[in-house]
C-alpha positions in Angstrom: 24.4 31.1 -1.3 21.8 31.5 1.4 20.1 28.3 2.8 16.3 28.1 2.2 14.2 28.9 5.3 13.0 25.8 7.3 9.6 24.7 6.1 10.0 26.3 2.6 9.3 24.2 -0.4 12.9 24.4 -1.5 14.1 23.1 1.9 12.9 19.5 1.1 14.8 17.1 3.2 14.6 14.1 1.0 15.3 14.0 -2.8 13.6 11.0 -4.4 14.6 9.6 -7.8 16.2 6.8 -9.7 18.9 6.2 -7.0 16.5 6.6 -4.1 13.0 5.6 -5.2 10.0 6.9 -3.3 8.4 4.1 -1.1 4.8 5.0 -1.8 2.1 6.6 0.3 0.5 4.9 3.3 -3.1 5.6 4.3 -1.9 7.9 7.1 -0.3 10.2 4.6 -3.7 11.3 3.4 -4.2 15.1 3.8 -0.5 15.4 4.6 0.9 18.9 4.2 4.6 19.3 4.3 7.9 19.7 2.5 9.2 16.2 2.9 9.5 14.3 -0.4 6.9 15.8 -2.8 5.1 17.9 -0.2 1.4 17.4 0.3 -0.5 14.2 -0.5 -4.2 13.6 -0.8 -5.5 10.1 -1.5 -7.9 9.9 -4.4 -10.0 6.8 -4.3 -10.8 5.5 -7.8 -14.3 6.5 -8.9 -15.6 2.9 -9.0 -14.8 2.4 -5.3 -16.5 5.4 -3.7 -18.0 3.3 -0.8 -21.2 3.6 1.2 -24.4 4.6 -0.6 -22.6 4.9 -4.0 -23.5 1.5 -5.4 -19.8 0.7 -5.7 -17.7 -2.0 -4.1 -17.7 -1.1 -0.4 -15.0 -3.7 0.4 -12.5 -2.2 -2.0 -13.3 1.3 -0.7 -12.5 0.1 2.8 -9.3 -1.6 1.8 -8.1 1.4 -0.2 -9.0 4.0 2.4 -7.9 2.1 5.5 -5.0 -0.2 4.5 -3.5 -0.1 1.0 -0.3 1.6 -0.1 -0.5 3.9 -3.1 2.5 3.2 -5.4 4.6 6.1 -6.4 7.0 6.8 -9.3 10.7 7.0 -8.3 10.4 10.8 -7.9 7.4 10.5 -5.6 4.6 11.2 -8.1 1.6 9.2 -7.0 0.4 6.6 -9.5 -3.2 5.9 -8.5 -2.3 2.2 -8.1 -3.0 0.6 -4.7 -1.3 -2.4 -3.4 -1.2 -4.6 -0.3 2.1 -5.6 1.1 2.3 -8.1 4.0 1.7 -5.6 6.9 -1.2 -4.0 5.1 -2.9 -7.4 4.5 -2.2 -8.4 8.1 -3.9 -5.3 9.5 -6.9 -5.9 7.2 -7.1 -9.5 8.3 -7.6 -8.4 11.9 -10.6 -6.3 10.9 -12.0 -9.2 8.8 -11.7 -11.9 11.5 -13.2 -9.5 14.0 -16.1 -8.5 11.8 -16.9 -12.0 10.3 -15.6 -14.4 12.9 -16.0 -12.3 16.1 -12.3 -12.9 17.0 -10.5 -10.3 19.0 -7.3 -10.1 21.0 -5.6 -13.4 21.7 -8.2 -15.4 19.8 -7.5 -13.3 16.6 -3.8 -13.6 17.2 -4.0 -17.4 17.4 -6.2 -17.7 14.3 -4.0 -15.4 12.2 -0.8 -17.1 13.5 -2.2 -20.4 12.3 -3.6 -19.3 8.9 -2.3 -15.9 7.7 1.2 -16.7 6.5 0.1 -19.9 4.7 -2.7 -18.0 3.0 -0.4 -15.0 2.2 2.2 -17.3 0.6 -0.5 -18.9 -1.5 -2.0 -15.7 -2.9 0.9 -13.2 -2.9 1.8 -12.5 -6.5 4.9 -10.4 -5.9 
């Protein structure tokens, strides 16, 4: 049997499934075209979070488009469900303390080192 040509759809490097569930899609996967996993991925923001000038929730649009992980079924099929894991929330927190408290660099690090983990542990539902 001849091996599939590199880059062909049948030459997928990773087979996702029950024994090796897909980890989900990071924001940087948006517009990804390739043969790894399920191939291309395009993030679809829910219609009620379309962002600026839509009359929708701009904060949620920002969180989904910049930070959230889109969950996937074990085979890699995207679910349309967006979640924040610890690193996603921490990245978003840096934007928030910059925008609303004017903290950058070491000042932001100090603030988040003092408050982030305690807040995360209080609100994390997983």
